[in-house]
C-alpha positions in Angstrom: -19.9 8.5 171.6 -16.3 7.0 172.2 -14.9 8.3 168.9 -15.5 11.8 170.0 -13.7 11.3 173.4 -10.7 10.0 171.2 -10.6 12.8 168.8 -10.8 15.2 171.8 -7.8 13.3 173.4 -5.6 13.5 170.6 -6.2 17.2 170.1 -5.3 17.5 173.7 -2.2 15.7 173.3 -1.2 17.4 170.1 -1.8 20.7 171.7 0.3 19.8 174.8 3.2 18.5 172.5 3.2 21.9 170.4 3.1 23.7 173.6 6.3 21.9 174.7 8.0 22.5 171.5 7.1 26.2 171.7 8.6 26.2 175.2 11.8 24.4 174.1 12.0 27.0 171.3 11.9 30.0 173.6 14.4 28.4 176.1 16.9 28.5 173.3 17.3 32.2 173.2 17.8 33.6 169.8 15.1 31.9 168.0 16.3 31.9 164.5 19.2 29.5 164.7 17.4 27.4 166.8 14.6 27.2 164.0 17.4 26.7 161.4 18.9 23.7 163.4 15.7 22.3 163.7 14.9 22.7 159.9 18.0 21.1 159.1 17.7 18.1 161.2 13.8 17.1 160.8 12.7 14.4 158.7 11.8 15.5 155.2 8.3 14.0 155.6 7.7 16.2 158.8 9.2 19.4 157.0 6.9 18.9 154.1 3.9 18.8 156.5 5.2 21.6 158.4 5.5 23.9 155.2 2.1 22.8 154.1 0.6 23.9 157.5 2.7 27.4 157.3 1.6 27.8 153.9 -2.2 27.2 154.9 -1.5 29.8 157.7 -0.2 32.3 155.1 -3.3 31.9 152.7 -5.8 32.3 155.8 -3.9 35.3 157.0 -4.1 37.0 153.4 -7.7 36.3 152.6 
């Protein structure tokens, strides 16, 4: 089942990159200005995807 291994590798890579992003965020000191700068500089398509994921997270936490 090569497809399953590929999906697992992508997930692993996604998790690794997300961990790096969280590490960089923590290294910045005060998180709010770092997040604000990130929000100003991220591509619109990525911002929309992030907002959608945060919205899903919010819906899951309120149900």
